[in-house]
N, C-alpha and C positions, 0 to 999 in steps of 0.2 A: 736517333741514330746520325751521327755526324757524316761518317762514312760508310755507305751502304754497297755491297758487291754481292750482286745476285746471279747465280747461272752462268758465271765468264766461262766461254769455253773457247779455246785456240788451239789449232794444230798447224803443222808445218808439212809440207810435202804433199805430193799426189799419190793415188794408186797405193801399191804394194809399200811405197817407201814413205807413206803418211805416217805421222807420228801426232796423238794426242797429247798436248802438253799441259793444257788446263781442261778438266773436265766437269765443268760444271761448279766451280768455287763459288761459295756463298761466305761471306764475312761481315761483321759489322764492329765499328770502332767508334767509341763514344768520344766527343771532345775531350782533350787532356789525355786520354789513355795511351799506353805505350803497348807497341805491338812488335813482334819479332817475327821475321820471315825466314824459317830455317828449313834447309832440305839439301838434299845430295846435288851434285852438278848435274844440271839436265832435267830439273824437276820443275821448273817453270818460274822460278822466284823472279829473275830478271824480266820474264814476257809478262807476269802479273803487273810489275812495277811499271813497265813500259805503258802497259794500257792503262794503268792509274793515272799514270802521268799524260796521258793523252798522246803518246808518241806513236804507239800501235794501236790498233782497235781488235776488239773481241768480235767473234764469229756468232757468238750469241750471249745474251744476258745484258746486264746494265750495272753501270756505277752511277750512284749519286753522293754528290758531296752537299752537305747542309739542305738535302732535300733537292737539289739541282740535278738533274740527269746529263751526264757528259755528252751523251748522244744528240741532246737538244741543244748543244751549244755551236754558235757559228765560229767563223774564222776569228773574230775580233773576240768572241766571251772566253774561247778556250785559253789563248795566253793571259788574260785576265784571271782566269781560274788557277792557273799555275802562279802566277805571282802572289795571288792571294791565300792559297792554300798549301803549296808545295815547297819544299826544300829537296834539290835533286842533284846527286852527285854522281856522274856516270861512271860506269865501271871502267868504260874505254871511252876515253874523250878525244876529240877532235878539236883543234883550234879553227876558228873560221878566220881565214887570212883577212876578208876585208871587214871584219870587225876589230876594233881596237879600243883602247880608252878614250879615244877622242871621237868615236863615231856616236851619234846620237841617236838613241834608240825611241822608237814612238810608243812611250808607256802610257 
């Protein structure tokens, strides 16, 4: 399995206003396989993608890419993982003023 998602849980809020968005998601995707994430507004699509991209973290479960668990990646390994395995277009994007085409990035 190239992408393995096991038991991913994520909620927002506390107490009475707590909302469980992801309730133990399991998913496996083979290399070269296409996958569609479809659901109504508020169903957790963006939350799952943010967790898969390493932008957000899950409360439980794990994600492994090509056998490597994201939780085991350090600060340098996570950006390397993103460069090698992900293409990400943000739903809402914010430009970072101090980065421009002349900025040299540590790749």
